[in-house]
C-alpha positions in Angstrom: 193.7 153.9 97.4 192.9 154.4 101.3 189.8 153.7 102.9 188.1 155.2 106.0 187.5 151.6 107.4 190.9 150.6 106.8 192.7 147.4 105.0 191.8 144.0 105.4 194.2 141.5 104.5 193.0 138.1 103.0 194.9 135.0 102.2 193.8 133.0 99.0 191.3 135.5 97.9 191.4 135.2 94.0 188.7 132.7 94.2 186.1 130.7 95.8 185.2 131.6 99.6 188.3 133.9 99.7 187.0 136.0 96.8 183.3 136.0 98.3 184.8 137.4 101.6 186.8 140.1 100.0 183.8 141.0 97.8 181.6 141.7 100.8 184.6 143.5 102.6 184.5 145.8 99.8 181.2 146.3 99.3 181.2 147.6 103.1 183.7 150.1 102.2 186.9 148.3 103.1 190.1 148.1 101.3 191.3 144.6 100.5 194.7 143.0 99.8 195.0 139.3 99.1 197.4 137.1 97.9 197.4 133.6 96.0 199.8 131.7 94.0 197.9 132.2 90.6 195.3 135.0 89.6 191.7 134.3 88.3 189.0 135.8 86.0 187.3 137.8 89.3 190.8 139.1 90.4 191.3 140.7 86.7 187.9 142.0 87.1 188.6 144.0 90.1 192.0 145.4 88.6 191.1 148.7 88.3 189.3 148.9 91.8 191.4 151.6 93.9 190.6 149.7 96.8 191.6 146.2 95.9 195.2 145.1 95.5 196.2 141.4 94.7 199.8 140.0 94.0 200.9 136.5 93.4 202.6 135.2 96.9 203.7 131.9 98.3 202.2 131.9 101.8 205.0 129.8 103.4 207.7 132.5 102.5 208.3 134.6 105.1 210.0 137.2 103.4 207.4 137.5 100.4 204.8 137.8 103.0 206.7 140.6 104.7 207.2 142.7 101.2 203.3 142.1 100.3 202.4 143.8 103.6 204.8 146.7 102.8 203.2 146.9 99.5 199.4 146.5 100.5 200.0 149.3 103.5 201.6 151.9 101.2 198.9 151.0 98.6 195.6 151.1 100.8 196.7 152.6 104.0 196.3 151.2 107.3 195.7 147.6 108.4 192.8 146.7 110.5 192.3 143.2 110.3 193.1 139.6 109.0 191.4 136.7 107.5 193.1 133.8 107.3 191.4 131.7 104.6 194.2 129.9 102.0 194.3 126.2 102.4 194.8 123.2 100.6 192.8 119.8 100.7 194.9 116.9 101.8 193.1 113.4 101.2 194.3 110.0 101.9 195.2 107.2 104.3 197.9 108.5 106.4 200.2 105.4 106.3 200.3 105.7 102.1 200.5 109.6 102.0 203.8 110.9 100.3 205.7 113.0 102.9 205.8 115.8 100.0 201.8 116.2 100.4 202.2 116.3 104.0 204.8 119.0 104.0 202.7 120.8 101.5 199.5 120.7 103.4 201.8 121.8 106.8 203.2 124.7 104.8 200.1 126.3 103.0 197.1 125.7 105.9 199.3 126.1 109.1 203.0 127.8 108.6 201.5 130.4 106.4 198.6 131.2 108.7 201.4 131.5 111.4 203.5 133.9 109.8 200.9 135.9 108.6 199.4 136.2 112.1 202.6 136.9 113.4 203.2 139.7 110.6 199.8 141.3 111.1 199.3 141.4 114.4 202.5 143.6 114.9 200.7 146.2 112.7 197.4 145.5 114.8 199.3 146.4 118.0 200.4 149.7 117.1 196.7 150.2 116.6 195.4 148.7 119.6 192.5 147.5 117.9 191.7 144.8 115.1 191.0 141.2 114.4 191.9 138.3 113.1 189.7 135.5 111.8 191.1 131.9 111.0 188.9 129.9 108.4 189.0 126.4 109.8 186.8 123.2 109.4 184.7 120.9 110.8 187.3 118.4 110.1 189.4 120.1 112.9 186.4 119.5 115.2 185.0 115.9 114.2 187.6 113.5 112.4 186.7 111.7 109.4 188.8 109.1 107.5 191.2 110.0 104.9 191.3 113.9 106.0 193.9 113.3 109.0 196.5 115.8 108.0 194.0 118.4 107.0 192.1 117.7 110.0 195.4 118.5 112.0 196.1 121.5 110.4 192.6 123.0 111.1 192.7 121.8 114.8 196.0 123.5 115.2 194.5 126.5 113.9 192.2 126.7 116.7 194.4 126.1 119.1 196.2 129.2 117.9 193.0 130.8 117.8 192.3 130.5 121.3 196.1 131.3 122.5 196.2 134.4 120.1 193.1 135.9 121.6 194.3 135.7 124.9 197.8 136.9 123.6 196.2 140.2 122.0 192.8 140.5 123.7 194.2 143.5 126.2 195.5 145.3 123.6 191.9 145.3 122.0 192.8 142.9 119.1 189.8 140.1 118.8 190.8 136.6 117.3 188.2 133.8 116.2 187.6 131.2 113.9 184.9 130.3 111.6 184.5 126.6 111.2 182.4 125.8 107.7 180.9 122.3 106.8 180.1 121.2 103.5 179.3 124.4 101.4 179.4 124.9 97.7 182.9 124.9 96.7 185.8 123.7 94.8 186.6 121.0 97.8 183.2 119.4 97.1 182.8 119.9 93.1 184.5 116.4 92.9 182.1 114.5 95.0 179.4 112.5 93.4 176.0 113.2 93.8 175.3 110.2 95.8 177.8 111.6 98.4 176.1 114.9 98.2 172.8 113.5 98.8 174.1 111.5 101.8 175.7 114.5 103.3 172.6 116.6 102.9 170.5 113.9 104.5 172.8 114.0 107.3 172.8 117.6 107.7 169.5 118.8 110.2 169.1 121.8 107.9 169.2 119.6 104.7 171.3 121.0 102.4 174.9 122.5 101.6 176.3 126.2 103.1 177.0 128.6 100.6 180.1 130.7 100.5 177.7 133.7 101.3 176.5 132.2 104.4 180.1 132.2 105.5 181.3 135.3 104.4 178.5 136.9 106.3 179.7 135.4 109.7 183.3 136.3 108.9 182.0 140.0 108.3 180.1 139.9 111.5 182.8 139.0 113.3 184.8 141.5 112.0 182.5 144.4 112.3 179.9 143.7 115.2 181.2 141.1 117.1 183.0 143.4 119.4 182.7 141.2 122.4 183.6 138.1 120.6 187.1 136.6 120.7 188.9 133.3 121.3 185.8 131.5 119.7 185.4 128.6 117.3 182.3 129.3 115.3 180.9 126.4 113.4 178.6 127.2 110.5 177.6 123.2 109.0 173.9 123.4 108.9 173.9 121.2 112.2 176.0 118.5 110.7 178.4 118.2 113.9 175.5 118.4 116.6 
């Protein structure tokens, strides 16, 4: 079912932050097409929503992404924006990390986002309007031990944001990054209470962020931030200040 507001593509939208972003776009009247490797209870619950489309896709498979976008446009109509959200963690000291883990992080966190940006930007150029929002991380802004590969993929996306903003700006397409700090998510669920308390003490606002707060920033950049492009906006409660 087509939406008057158009269709937003969201990678990794089956759970967590990606699903929260998808939900907020749906609430604002957009159609949403998202993909991930596996489904979830949230996706199943939205199966009857005519403005929602989900498919199991490997984001590092260019042909699979191409087919997904064709299906999404056929089912939901004109594509007006992209949120590159899908990512995996890549913890470990670089000297002892397995090369397979390094390759996997680069495939999911970087290559898939580049592929998707390439494919969607072609569609946005036809409209001479639209947005691309890359979900990055404070790890790409400030390094920490044990996350060098994850940090590298996120810093790379920030570089793409700035360059792509200059490539597409004259065509009316805005490109920005959102870099969350520590927030309630699967990526912090395994941290001990002691570590979480230390993070909260180091954060000037004294708490973790929420998925709702990050999703609202993404929605603002997509809908209200018409004169914002090429920026990496950190949302971390002051952790990196």
